[in-house]
C-alpha positions as CSV (number, residue, x, y, z in Angstrom):
1,X,74.8,102.9,97.8
2,X,77.8,101.8,95.8
3,X,79.8,101.4,99.0
4,X,77.1,99.0,100.3
5,X,77.2,97.0,97.0
6,X,73.8,98.3,95.9
7,X,75.1,99.1,92.4
8,X,71.7,98.8,90.7
9,X,70.1,101.1,93.2
10,X,72.8,103.7,92.6
11,X,72.2,103.9,88.9
12,X,68.8,105.8,89.0
13,X,70.5,108.4,91.3
14,X,73.3,108.9,88.8
15,X,70.7,109.1,86.0
16,X,68.9,111.8,88.0
17,X,72.2,113.7,88.3
18,X,72.6,113.6,84.5
19,X,69.1,115.0,84.0
20,X,69.6,117.7,86.6
21,X,73.0,118.7,85.1
22,X,72.8,117.9,81.4
23,X,76.1,119.7,80.6
24,X,78.1,117.8,83.3
25,X,80.7,115.5,81.9
26,X,81.5,114.3,85.3
27,X,77.9,113.2,85.9
28,X,78.0,111.2,82.7
29,X,81.4,109.6,83.7
30,X,80.0,108.6,87.1
31,X,76.9,107.0,85.4
32,X,79.2,105.2,82.9
33,X,81.4,103.8,85.7
34,X,78.4,102.5,87.6
35,X,76.7,101.0,84.6
36,X,79.9,99.2,83.9
37,X,80.0,97.9,87.5
38,X,76.6,96.5,86.8
39,X,77.7,94.9,83.6
40,X,75.3,97.0,81.6
41,X,78.0,97.6,79.0
42,X,76.1,99.0,76.0
43,X,74.6,101.7,78.3
44,X,78.0,102.3,79.9
45,X,79.6,102.9,76.5
46,X,76.9,105.4,75.6
47,X,77.4,107.4,78.9
48,X,81.2,107.3,78.6
49,X,81.2,108.6,75.0
50,X,78.7,111.3,76.1
51,X,81.1,112.4,78.8
52,X,83.8,112.7,76.2
53,X,81.5,114.7,73.9
54,X,80.9,117.1,76.8
55,X,84.7,117.7,77.0
56,X,86.0,115.1,79.5
57,X,89.3,113.6,78.3
58,X,90.4,112.2,81.7
59,X,92.4,108.9,81.8
60,X,89.7,107.6,84.2
61,X,87.1,108.0,81.6
62,X,89.2,106.2,79.0
63,X,89.7,103.4,81.5
64,X,85.9,103.1,82.1
65,X,85.5,103.0,78.3
66,X,88.2,100.3,77.9
67,X,86.5,98.1,80.5
68,X,83.1,98.6,78.8
69,X,84.5,97.7,75.4
70,X,86.1,94.6,76.9
71,X,82.7,93.6,78.4
72,X,81.1,94.0,75.0
73,X,83.8,91.7,73.4
74,X,85.2,94.5,71.2
75,X,88.8,93.7,72.3
76,X,90.8,95.6,69.7
77,X,88.9,98.8,70.7
78,X,89.4,98.0,74.4
79,X,93.1,97.8,73.8
80,X,93.1,101.1,72.1
81,X,91.2,102.7,74.9
82,X,93.7,101.3,77.5
83,X,96.4,102.9,75.4
84,X,94.5,106.2,75.4
85,X,94.2,106.1,79.2
86,X,97.9,105.4,79.6
87,X,98.8,108.1,77.1
88,X,97.0,110.6,79.4
89,X,98.7,109.3,82.6
90,X,101.8,107.3,82.0
91,X,101.9,105.8,85.5
92,X,98.2,104.7,85.6
93,X,98.8,101.4,87.3
94,X,95.2,100.0,86.9
95,X,95.3,100.7,83.1
96,X,98.7,99.1,82.7
97,X,97.7,95.9,84.6
98,X,94.4,95.5,82.8
99,X,96.0,96.1,79.4
100,X,98.6,93.4,80.2
101,X,95.8,91.1,81.3
102,X,93.9,91.6,78.1
103,X,97.0,90.8,76.0
104,X,97.7,87.8,78.1
105,X,94.2,86.4,78.0
106,X,94.0,86.9,74.2
107,X,97.4,85.4,73.4
108,X,98.8,83.5,76.3
109,X,102.1,85.2,75.5
110,X,103.7,86.3,78.7
111,X,106.5,88.4,77.1
112,X,104.0,90.3,75.0
113,X,101.7,90.9,77.9
114,X,104.4,92.1,80.2
115,X,106.6,94.2,77.9
116,X,104.9,97.6,78.4
117,X,104.2,97.3,82.1
118,X,107.8,96.1,82.8
119,X,109.2,99.0,80.8
120,X,107.0,101.5,82.6
121,X,107.7,100.0,86.0
122,X,111.5,100.1,85.3
123,X,111.3,103.8,84.4
124,X,109.4,104.6,87.6
125,X,111.2,102.5,90.3
126,X,109.7,104.5,93.2
127,X,106.1,104.2,92.0
128,X,104.5,101.6,94.4
129,X,101.3,101.3,92.4
130,X,103.1,100.4,89.2
131,X,105.4,98.0,91.0
132,X,102.3,96.3,92.5
133,X,100.6,96.0,89.2
134,X,103.8,94.4,87.7
135,X,104.0,91.9,90.5
136,X,100.4,90.8,90.0
137,X,100.9,90.5,86.3
138,X,104.0,88.5,86.6
139,X,102.4,86.1,89.1
140,X,99.6,85.1,86.7
141,X,101.4,85.4,83.4
142,X,104.5,83.5,84.7
143,X,104.6,82.0,88.2
144,X,104.9,82.7,91.9
145,X,108.7,82.3,92.0
146,X,109.1,85.0,89.3
147,X,106.6,87.2,91.1
148,X,108.4,86.8,94.4
149,X,111.6,88.0,92.8
150,X,109.8,91.0,91.3
151,X,108.1,91.8,94.6
152,X,111.3,91.6,96.7
153,X,113.1,93.9,94.2
154,X,110.2,96.4,94.3
155,X,110.0,96.4,98.0
156,X,113.8,97.1,98.2
157,X,113.1,100.3,96.2
158,X,109.8,101.3,98.0
159,X,110.4,99.8,101.5
160,X,107.5,101.8,103.2
161,X,104.7,100.5,101.0
162,X,102.3,98.3,103.0
163,X,100.7,97.0,99.8
164,X,104.1,95.7,98.6
165,X,104.9,94.2,102.0
166,X,101.6,92.3,101.9
167,X,102.1,91.1,98.3
168,X,105.6,90.0,99.1
169,X,104.5,88.3,102.3
170,X,101.9,86.2,100.4
171,X,104.4,85.2,97.8
172,X,107.0,84.3,100.4
173,X,104.4,82.0,102.1
174,X,103.5,80.5,98.7
175,X,107.2,79.8,97.8
176,X,108.2,78.2,101.0
177,X,109.6,81.0,103.2
178,X,107.1,81.4,106.0
179,X,109.4,83.3,108.4
180,X,109.8,86.0,105.8
181,X,106.0,86.0,105.2
182,X,105.3,86.6,108.9
183,X,108.0,89.3,109.2
184,X,106.6,91.2,106.3
185,X,103.0,90.9,107.4
186,X,103.8,92.1,110.9
187,X,105.7,95.1,109.4
188,X,102.7,95.9,107.2
189,X,100.4,95.9,110.3
190,X,102.8,98.3,112.0
191,X,102.4,100.7,109.0
192,X,98.6,100.0,108.6
193,X,97.1,98.7,111.9
194,X,94.1,96.5,111.4
195,X,94.5,96.2,107.6
196,X,92.4,93.2,106.6
197,X,94.8,92.0,103.8
198,X,97.8,92.3,106.2
199,X,96.0,90.1,108.8
200,X,95.2,87.5,106.1
201,X,98.9,87.6,105.0
202,X,100.0,87.1,108.6
203,X,97.7,84.2,109.0
204,X,98.9,82.6,105.8
205,X,102.5,82.9,106.9
206,X,101.6,81.3,110.3
207,X,99.8,78.4,108.6
208,X,102.8,77.9,106.3
209,X,105.0,77.9,109.4
210,X,102.8,75.4,111.2
211,X,101.6,77.9,113.8
212,X,97.9,77.0,113.9
213,X,97.3,78.7,117.2
214,X,98.7,82.0,116.0
215,X,96.8,81.7,112.7
216,X,93.6,81.0,114.7
217,X,94.1,84.2,116.9
218,X,94.8,86.3,113.8
219,X,91.7,85.0,112.1
220,X,89.6,85.7,115.2
221,X,90.9,89.3,115.2
222,X,89.9,89.6,111.5
223,X,86.4,88.1,112.2
224,X,85.8,90.4,115.1
225,X,86.0,93.4,112.7
226,X,84.2,91.6,109.8
227,X,82.2,88.5,111.0
228,X,81.2,87.5,107.5
229,X,84.7,87.7,106.0
230,X,85.1,84.5,104.0
231,X,88.8,84.6,103.9
232,X,88.9,84.9,107.7
233,X,86.6,81.9,108.0
234,X,88.8,79.9,105.7
235,X,91.9,80.7,107.7
236,X,90.1,79.9,111.0
237,X,88.9,76.6,109.7
238,X,92.4,75.7,108.5
239,X,94.0,76.7,111.8
240,X,91.5,74.6,113.7
241,X,92.2,71.6,111.4
242,X,95.9,72.0,112.0
243,X,95.5,72.1,115.8
244,X,92.9,69.3,115.9
245,X,90.2,71.6,117.2
246,X,86.8,69.9,117.1
247,X,85.1,73.1,116.0
248,X,86.6,72.5,112.5
249,X,83.9,70.0,111.7
250,X,81.2,72.7,112.4
251,X,82.6,74.7,109.5
252,X,83.5,71.8,107.3
253,X,80.3,69.7,107.7
254,X,80.5,68.2,104.3
255,X,77.4,66.0,104.6
256,X,75.2,68.9,105.4
257,X,76.8,71.9,103.7
258,X,78.1,70.4,100.4
259,X,75.3,69.0,98.2
260,X,74.8,68.1,94.6
261,X,71.5,69.0,92.9
262,X,70.1,68.8,89.4
263,X,69.4,72.0,87.4
264,X,65.8,72.5,86.5
265,X,64.5,72.9,82.9
266,X,63.6,76.5,82.3
267,X,60.5,77.6,80.3
268,X,61.0,77.3,76.6
269,X,62.8,74.0,76.6
270,X,61.3,70.5,76.5
271,X,63.9,68.8,78.7
272,X,67.2,69.4,80.5
273,X,69.5,67.9,77.8
274,X,68.0,70.2,75.2
275,X,68.6,73.2,77.4
276,X,72.1,72.2,78.2
277,X,72.9,71.8,74.5
278,X,71.7,75.3,73.8
279,X,73.4,76.7,76.8
280,X,76.7,75.1,75.9
281,X,76.6,76.5,72.4
282,X,75.8,80.0,73.7
283,X,78.6,79.9,76.2
284,X,81.1,78.7,73.6
285,X,80.2,81.6,71.4
286,X,80.8,84.0,74.2
287,X,84.3,82.8,75.4
288,X,86.7,85.0,73.6
289,X,90.0,84.3,75.4
290,X,92.9,81.8,75.1
291,X,93.9,81.7,78.8
292,X,93.1,82.7,82.3
293,X,92.7,86.1,83.8
294,X,94.8,87.6,86.6
295,X,93.8,87.0,90.2
296,X,91.5,84.0,89.6
297,X,91.7,80.3,90.2
298,X,91.5,79.2,86.6
299,X,94.6,77.5,85.0
300,X,94.8,76.5,81.3
301,X,91.4,77.8,80.5
302,X,89.4,81.0,80.0
303,X,86.9,82.8,82.2
304,X,83.9,84.8,81.0
305,X,82.8,87.3,83.6
306,X,79.4,89.1,84.0
307,X,77.6,86.2,82.4
308,X,74.1,87.8,82.6
309,X,75.2,90.7,80.5
310,X,74.7,88.4,77.5
311,X,71.5,88.6,75.5
312,X,71.7,84.9,74.6
313,X,68.3,83.4,75.5
314,X,69.8,80.2,77.0
315,X,72.1,82.3,79.2
316,X,69.3,84.6,80.3
317,X,67.2,81.6,81.2
318,X,69.8,80.3,83.6
319,X,68.6,82.1,86.8
320,X,65.1,80.6,86.2
321,X,66.7,77.1,86.0
322,X,68.7,77.8,89.1
323,X,66.2,79.5,91.5
324,X,64.4,76.3,92.7
325,X,67.7,74.6,93.3
326,X,68.9,77.4,95.6
327,X,65.6,77.5,97.4
328,X,65.7,73.7,97.9
329,X,69.3,73.7,99.1
330,X,68.8,76.5,101.7
331,X,65.7,74.8,103.0
332,X,67.6,71.5,103.3
333,X,70.5,73.1,105.1
334,X,68.2,75.0,107.5
335,X,69.0,77.6,110.2
336,X,71.6,77.3,112.9
337,X,74.3,79.1,114.8
338,X,77.3,78.4,112.6
339,X,78.6,81.1,110.3
340,X,76.7,79.8,107.3
341,X,73.4,78.8,108.8
342,X,73.2,81.9,110.9
343,X,72.7,84.0,107.8
344,X,70.2,81.6,106.2
345,X,66.9,83.5,106.0
346,X,65.8,81.7,102.7
347,X,66.1,85.1,100.9
348,X,69.0,85.4,98.5
349,X,70.4,87.1,95.4
350,X,73.2,86.4,92.9
351,X,76.3,88.5,93.7
352,X,78.4,87.3,90.7
353,X,78.1,84.8,87.9
354,X,80.7,83.6,85.4
355,X,81.6,80.8,83.0
356,X,84.9,78.8,82.8
357,X,86.1,76.8,79.8
358,X,89.0,74.5,80.9
359,X,91.2,73.0,78.2
360,X,92.5,69.4,78.7
361,X,95.1,69.5,81.4
362,X,93.4,72.5,83.0
363,X,92.3,72.9,86.6
364,X,91.2,75.3,89.3
365,X,93.8,76.1,91.9
366,X,92.4,75.6,95.4
367,X,90.7,78.8,96.5
368,X,87.7,80.4,98.4
369,X,85.2,83.0,97.2
370,X,85.7,86.2,99.2
371,X,82.6,87.9,97.8
372,X,80.2,85.1,98.4
373,X,78.2,83.3,101.1
374,X,77.0,80.3,99.1
375,X,79.1,79.3,96.0
376,X,78.7,76.8,93.2
377,X,79.9,74.8,90.3
378,X,77.3,74.0,87.6
379,X,78.4,71.6,85.0
380,X,77.3,72.2,81.4
381,X,79.7,70.0,79.3
382,X,82.2,67.5,80.6
383,X,85.1,65.5,79.1
384,X,84.8,61.7,79.0
385,X,87.8,61.6,81.4
386,X,85.5,62.7,84.2
387,X,83.6,59.4,84.1
388,X,86.6,57.1,83.2
389,X,86.9,55.6,86.6
390,X,89.3,57.9,88.5
391,X,88.7,61.4,89.8
392,X,89.9,63.5,86.8
393,X,88.0,66.7,86.5
394,X,86.2,66.3,89.9
395,X,85.7,69.1,92.3
396,X,87.6,68.6,95.6
397,X,87.2,70.2,99.0
398,X,89.4,70.8,102.0
399,X,92.9,71.3,100.5
400,X,94.1,74.9,101.3
401,X,95.3,77.0,98.5
402,X,98.5,77.8,100.4
403,X,101.3,75.8,102.0
404,X,100.6,74.5,105.5
405,X,102.9,72.6,107.9
406,X,102.1,69.8,107.9
407,X,100.5,69.7,104.4
408,X,96.7,69.3,104.5
409,X,95.2,67.1,101.8
410,X,91.7,67.3,100.2
411,X,89.0,65.5,102.3
412,X,86.1,65.2,99.9
413,X,85.7,64.9,96.1
414,X,82.4,65.1,94.2
415,X,81.9,63.7,90.7
416,X,80.3,66.2,88.3
417,X,77.7,65.3,85.8
418,X,76.1,67.5,83.0
419,X,73.3,69.5,84.5
420,X,74.4,69.1,88.1
421,X,74.9,72.0,90.5
422,X,77.3,71.5,93.5
423,X,76.7,74.0,96.3
424,X,78.9,74.8,99.3
425,X,79.8,77.6,101.6
426,X,82.0,80.3,100.0
427,X,84.7,79.9,102.8
428,X,85.4,76.3,101.9
429,X,88.7,75.6,100.1
430,X,87.9,73.9,96.8
431,X,89.6,73.2,93.5
432,X,89.5,71.0,90.4
433,X,91.6,67.8,89.8
434,X,93.3,68.2,86.4
435,X,92.0,66.0,83.6
436,X,93.4,64.5,80.4
437,X,92.1,63.8,76.9
438,X,91.0,66.0,74.1
439,X,87.7,67.5,75.3
440,X,87.2,70.7,77.3
441,X,85.2,71.2,80.5
442,X,82.5,73.9,80.5
443,X,81.0,75.2,83.6
444,X,79.0,78.1,85.2
445,X,79.9,79.3,88.7
446,X,78.2,81.9,90.8
447,X,78.1,83.4,94.3
448,X,75.0,83.9,96.3
449,X,74.6,86.3,99.2
450,X,71.7,86.7,101.7
451,X,69.1,89.3,100.5
């Protein structure tokens, strides 16, 4: 069930295992991990601590507890739990990376965030997992150039690691070295034939080199194995745009597939402005971080994941305000044969939901949503710069989040307004135009998948 993404369905089975084997610490650990995956953090903490009371002192259980405490906003305790996991397994790459991320998001201090993971990676130069964790941390706490240097150095020490080849290939493409990107991605595919992330890296390198035909063929190979792969669709569309293929406009049909709607007023509120005011206050109370997480599009802002784990009434009411908007949008888009409409049955569920608080000067790097089908930006509070006559703070579409030759610019920009929801296919490249002033920009984003 978990492998199919049916996390909530898996929980009763794990609970049954705990009842059948009440002395099993492993059963409690498995329940805790799955509750954490479902963002049911209070229950996850209880199960993790029960596993420990039953004698389990594994680093994996401490890692589950650390993630759970982070989800509960108890960040000092989360840091201590990460330390406990690492004390039990010094080369636990996931714990090192997530610990570095926590310090980075709380402080914005790259040196403090990277100190321990750099020291551990230096002491274990042949550990590919640790080297990968360090590269990922450096990319988001510093920049792609620094991460490229770290990745090349790591790959020189562990030359047979496909994961390091792929990471280095992506960074080579991002830093203007497409021939190196293609070489590394092809090497990764020789070590791991058919590996999805290697195919994406190869396509990225080809796009950076201006080889739209090669990128198209690579994307088609990816989509034959996984027809709904949103990264594959993004690469294919970009390749078609580079080569002037008319099929590009089927995927990037802005007039039909990108639409702006108004959020509905949920029960318990007299009007939408009143609801947005309460929702904004609730979101501000929940944002605990100073800066962006690793691996996400946010820059100069914070991201609050697993939004519906909050017990704030205004946040819990959001799905009710959203549901008629999604239904109306899917009805307006209708059925069809293209990759988006072919999956439109009118039935849907939320696959992920989070909030972003951008500071002045902040933006979203251009990106796609690999876990979605229909994605969104819902605007709660906006700076005055958004309505000042230019396009500051607007959402833009069509500019790839990687270098291409020639460079492809954004094709469409949509002006946000408080209470509006902009909906679009998850494979569409999109980002935010930076904004000036003194006021922040508060949004909710989510991914929808067919149900």
